[in-house]
N, C-alpha and C positions, 0 to 999 in steps of 0.2 A: 805770378808773384809781383808784391807792388815794386815799383820803382824807389827806390829810397828819397826821391825828390816829390815823389807825390803827396799829396796831403789830404787828410779826411774832411769830407763835407763838411763838417762843423768847424772845420778851422778855415775856413773860406769866407774872407770879408765880403767877397761879393754876395756868396749866399745868404749872409746876413743881412746885409745890405738890400737883398731884393725881398727878405721876408720882413724888415722893418718899414720897405717903403709900401709894400702891400698892405702890414696891418696900419700903417701911416693913412692909407686909400680908406680903408675900412672904416678906422676912426673917423676921417675928413665925413664919410658918408652919415656917419654915426652923431657927427655934429660937433666934432672933437679934433682941434686943429692941433697939430704935430709941426713944427718948422722945421728945415732942413738942417738947423745946427743940433737941435734934439735927435734927429734922426740920426745923424753922424755920431754924438756920442751914444746914443743907444747901440748904435751898431758898433762900436769899440767895446763898448762894455759887453754885449752879448756874446762877442770873440772870445774875449778875455776870460769870462765865465766858463765857456764851452772848452777852451784850453786848459784850463783849471780842471774841471768836470772829466775831463779825458785824461788826464794827469793821472788824477786819483783813480781813475777805473781800471789803468795800466798798471799801478801799485797793486791795487786790489788785487787784479787777475794775478799777477805774479805771487803773492802769498798764498792766493787759493789754488794755483796750480798742483797739480800733482807728480810734475816730472821736473827735474831738476834741468837748471841751464848749462850748457856743457860748452 
């Protein structure tokens, strides 16, 4: 059972920051420079989008569920 204080991987700014840094490194190899400020903005944006998508999926799942909440 999950701890109430646990969060999903997609809610982690550390995970998103790592993915953005990885993407920025790959972009650098391809000749596209992405600065630290842009990486921070991208990380914040992706975290917010992931949280919104997670919320939408939770609501959708509740409506599609076959059993009532007790």
